[in-house]
N, C-alpha and C positions, 0 to 999 in steps of 0.2 A: 532535453530531458527537463520536466516540470519543475517546480518551483514551490517546497515546503511552505504553509501559508501559515496565519497568526494563529495562538492560541488563545479562546476567551471562556471566562468563567459561565457564559450564557451562550446560545445562537445569535441574540440582540447582540452582543461585544464584534460578531465573527461579521455580521450585514453592515454592523460600523466600519468597522477594517474595510469591508470590500468596495465600499462607497468613498472611503478617503482614496483606496487606492484606484480605484477608478475615478478619480476626478474630473467633473468637465472638461477642460482645458488642459491637458498634459504638454500639450505642445509647446503651451508658454513656457514651459520648466526647461522640455527636453524636446528638439525641432524635430529629433527622430522618431518619435512617442506618438502613435496615432491616435486619435480620440476614441476609448470605447466606454461609452456611458453605461453606467450601471443601471438596468432592466428593470426596474421598480415593477412593470405592469407585467412581465415575466414571473417575477416573485410571487405578485400577489395571486395572478390564474392558479397557479399551482398550487396553492391554497384554498382556492373558493371550494366552499361545499358542493357548488351547482357543477364545478369540472372535476369534480374526485373521481366521478366512475369512465371519463372519459381517459385519466390518468394510469399508464400500465406501468406498475414498479416489478421489476424481476427479484427473485429471490436467490442467491449463489449461496450452496450452504457449507460448501468446503470444497478446497482445490485435492485430487487425488494425490498430489506430491507431498501438501502439508496437510493432513488429517487437522481436524481442531478440538479441545477440550468438552466435556458435557456442559462447562460454563458458557464458553462461547457458542456452542448450540442452542443452548437457553434463551442467549441473548438476541442469535437470529430468529430464535420463536416467537420472541416477545414483539420485538419489531415488527415479524410480520403480522401477527395479531393485531397491536397498536393500528398498523395503516389500515389493516381490514375494516376494523373498526371506526375509522375516520372514514371509510367510501372509496378509499382506492382499489384499482383492480391490481391485486397481488399474483404473481403465477411463479412457479419454479423456473427458473435458467439457467442454462446447462452452458458450460465453455467447454470443448474436447480437449483432450489429455494436452493433444499438441498444441493447442493455445497457451495452455500453462508454460509448456517447455521453451519452446518459442520465443516468450516474452519473458524469462529468463538468462535464455542465450542472448538475447540482442540487450537487456538491460546491464548486464555484467561486463560485456565485451566494452559498452561505452562509457558505463560507472568508472570501472577500472582504467581505462586507455585515457579520457577524457575529463574526467573530473578527478579521479581521485592519484594516476598519473603523475601530474604537473607537481601536486603537492607532496608527495613523497617525494620528487628528486629536488625539490626545492630545499625541503627541512633537510633532508641527509647532505644537500651541497652545502647546507650550514651547519653541520653537526648539530642539528636537533633532536628531540628525543619523539619519538612516533607515538601515538598512542595504540592502545592495544587493537583499535579497526583498524587502524593505516595499516598495523603490520603486517595483519593478516593478506592485506592487497600486496603489501610489499614482498609476501615470500612466494607470490605467486607470477607480480612483475618483474622481479630481479632473483629468480633460483637460484639458488647453491648447485655448485656443481653436482653431476650425475650422484656419485658415491655419496656425497654426504646428504643428499637428498635421500636418499633409498636407506642410508643409515638412520636420519630423523626421522623417517615413517614408520620404523620398526618402534620405536619410543612413544610415536604420537597416534592414538584411536581415535581414526576419524570413520565416520558412517558413510553408505553409499549415497546421500543426498548431500552432504558436506561437499565428498568427493567432484561430484556431479556439477554444483554449482562452482566450486574453487576452479575448475577445468575450463572456464567461459574468463577466468580471470587474467588469462597471461597478457603480453603485450603483442600489439598486431602492427603490421606493416601501414603504411597508408593507403593501399591498396586492399586491403584485408578490412581497413576502416572503410571503406568507401562502400565495402561491397556491406559490411554490417548495416551502415546510414540507410540502403536504396532497400535494405530489409527491413527496415521499420519502417520505411515511409509505406511500403507494400503493406506491410502487417497492421498498419495505423487504419489503412485505407479498409482493407478486410475486414476488419472489427467495426469500424463504421459503420459501416455497407450491413453487416451483421445486425447490428443497433435499430439501423432503419428499417430494415425488412420486420424487425420483430415487433416494432412500434413501441418501442419501450421509452419513457421518461427517464426513467434513474433506476439503478441497482440498487438491492442491500446486500451488502456482503461483511464477511469474517473481515478486521483488520489484524488478528494477530492470531496465534494457534489458543492462545489463554489470555490471561491478563498480562500489564507489562512485565517487562522482566526485569529483575536483579541487572544493577551492574557490574555486579562481583562476576555476571555470567554473558555479558555482551559480547566477549569475543567469540564466544561458540554460536550463541542463539542468534547475533546481529543479521547472519545471512540469511535468516529463514524468514523474509519479509515479504511472501511471496503475494500476498494481498495485497499490500501498497505497490509495487513495483509495474505491474501490470498497465495500472495506470498511469502513472509516470512514462512509461515507454510510450504510449499512445496519446499523452496528452490531455486526458479526459481530468475534469475535477471531480475532487472528491474529500468528504469532511464526514470526521468520526462523532458521533454521538454515545454517551454512556450510556445503558440502558437498565444495568441490573451490577450487581455484585458478586463475588465468588462466592458458593456458600461451603459449608465445612466439609460435606459428601464430596464435594469437586474439587477437593485439593491434590490433585491426581491428573496426570496427562501419559496414556496408551496410545500407542497406532500398531499397526500390521507390524511398519517395518524393526520397530526394535533394534533401531541400531545410535549412535551417540545423540543424536538431535534428542530423539524419544528419550534415551535417559536423563539427558538434561534440562529438558521440557518438564519432565516427571519432576524431577529434584528442585527446579524453579518453583512447580507449583505448590510444592509444600510450604504451609503457613499463608496460603495467601487468599484468606477466608477476610469477606468485607472488601477486598482490591477492586476498582470498577473495573468493568468489563462494557466494552462498545462497540457498535456497530457501523459501517463506511456508508454512506448515503454518495452513489457516484453518478456523474452527470454525463451528456454528449460534451465534446467540446464547444467551449462557448458558453456554456447552459450554466454558469458558474449560479446564478440568481434561482435558478430552478433546483439544485443542491439546498440550496439556503431555507429556501421555501419547506421545502419536505423535511429539512432537518427540525426546521422551529415548530412543524407539526406533529411530526415525531416523538420530539423531545417534550413538548407540550401531554400529549397522550400519555405517556409511558410514565412521568411525572419523578422522572430519576432525579436525586439531587446529590452529587459527590459530597 
């Protein structure tokens, strides 16, 4: 799976961080690490005023599984407008519902079995307490007896979307895991081909249905990271740029599902005025420099300060 990157006060901070990570001769420290030098030319070309008319940037409005708030819709529109003002070719881009569903299935099966499961097992073996997030995975990886699970479900209100995600978090056999890993590879190649045929240089997408959620709601809301997990599954680089803040009239969340997630997101949105709202800039695999270049141009054009 992809690795979380650095957090910086500015895009320039991220560029410096990336240059440090992609140091010229990593093999002198780790003989198994191939040199992958930072491509300054790629980053400069994507920012060049002369090149912008040839650079196509797609706009993803929202996932059908996880609609976004009015604040996020405005943030995406703000980014779209800014990129057009800069001279980039900006066009709508759509992933079919099957793509969103497939990436959810793949991500949670791999993440729960290959990332979380060893951590949960180790902590429990050493009588350590699990965090709220890990306890959610533990419930699926180590289910109670059928009767106890049924009894607990009577007292736990869970929406359809949450159930669909949790259904993909159980333990898999080695054969099942091999099948999922093969599915992931095929899925990544298919999306890479779609990207190539579309002539994209980058995508703009929401990051979250609203602004950052409160820690008190993390146990119920952290599974709704639809907009981040897709790029983790296929290994495409993504960076987040804040472009606006939540307005007073945007302190609410509604969607057509009307389930537990809808309720919690609406509850979480209360009192969120002035919280920053960002968008993702996504690039093709191993084109991190393009992402950083477009992030820098977008950040400067919008002029938003946290």
